[in-house]
C-alpha positions, 0 to 999 in steps of 0.5 A, a space after each residue: 299128848 294124845 287126847 280124846 274129845 267128849 261131845 254132848 248135847 242134852 236136847 234138840 234145842 241145845 243142838 241147834 244153838 252154839 253148843 251143837 255137836 259140830 260147834 263143840 267139835 270145831 272148838 275142841 279140835 282147834 284148841 287141841 291143835 293150838 296146844 300141839 295135842 293129837 285128837 285120836 278119838 271122839 265120843 258123842 252123846 246126843 240128847 243125853 242129860 249129864 245129871 246121870 252117868 247112864 250115857 252110852 258113849 260116856 261109859 264107853 269112854 270111861 271103859 276105854 280109859 281103863 285099858 292098858 293100851 288106851 293110847 290117850 292121856 286126856 279127855 277134852 270137853 268144851 265145858 266141865 258140865 259136858 262131862 257131868 252136872 253131878 258133883 259126885 260123878 265128877 269126883 268119882 270119875 275123875 279119881 278113877 281116871 287119875 289112877 289110869 293116868 288120864 285127866 279131864 280138861 275144859 277148853 273154855 274153862 282152863 284150870 291148873 289141876 295140879 295147883 291148889 288154886 286150880 283144884 279150887 277153881 275146878 271144884 267151884 265150876 263143878 258146884 256151879 254146874 250142879 247148882 244150875 241143874 238143881 235150880 233148873 229142876 226146881 224152877 221147872 217143877 214150880 212152873 208145872 205146879 202153876 200150870 196144873 193149878 190152872 188146870 192145864 196139861 203138864 206133858 204126856 199123851 192125851 187120854 183116849 177120847 181126847 185131843 190136846 188143844 193149845 191155848 196160847 202157850 198153854 195146853 188143855 184137852 178137847 174132845 176127840 172123835 165121836 167114835 172114841 167118845 162113844 166108846 169111852 161112854 160105853 165102857 163106863 155104862 157097861 161097867 156100871 151094869 156090872 160088866 168086868 174088864 175082861 168081858 168089856 174087852 171081849 165085847 170091844 174086840 168083837 165089834 172092832 171098837 176104835 180099830 184096835 185090840 183091847 186088853 183088860 188093863 186098857 179098859 181098867 185104866 180108862 175106868 180109873 182115869 178121872 180125866 173122863 169126868 173133867 178132872 185134871 190131876 197132877 203130882 200123883 207121883 214124885 217126879 224126882 223119885 218116881 214114888 207115889 205121893 199121898 192124895 193130900 199132895 195131889 193137885 186136883 182141878 175140876 172142870 178143867 176140860 169137857 167131861 165125857 161122862 157125868 159124876 153119876 155114871 162115874 160113881 156108879 161104875 166105881 161102886 161096881 168096880 169096888 164090889 168086884 175088887 178081890 178082898 185082901 185078908 190079913 
């Protein structure tokens, strides 16, 4: 029997452990040799999550399996969760492959897919894999929420004017260079005086502030970022769906890090910005 092997790791950390690409390849080739199968090709997705089917090599493999001259009858994986962590994707793609005369086999989780017990066991393994993925996401979000409540950083870049600072295993913000701090203060002062985003941008570019090119959107993003008054805000967006959460769901921590501006300057700038905002008519 001709087989192809599918290799996947979801992170650099995993790549350095026992599930590394070379380790998977070695185990699968040995398994195929012991079975008397011929490995005719391999597909590799590195740093790709199995929560979704949007994996380049995975899709290339599925496309190859649908060709009349595919030249293989089996996809061999180290574990079924290498193929996918989504039960729905398992069902959809295995049904599609079965129509093309291709089966998916796990070297470390042998089943008998043509028997009732084999179908049951394989389905249980797929459900366990999806449970692990959903539970991991839940625990990760819980950890991030606890982190946010304590006023610590939950990922991403520090805003202009700040630097990330490690406190044990936690990360917070500290002030950046005097130049950057001064630029942020100037932006808010000009806004409080009635300057708009475009005018502030032109002034910053004229004086070469920060050695970068400024845009109106960059200026306005700074003016709308409460981090500059020492606030840490988390959960503005739903991490899973990417939609904006209502303000009552936000986690807001005051005095989470050193402020660059005080509340008086923040409020003055916001009042002017609100007056300059175009009125929407029904």
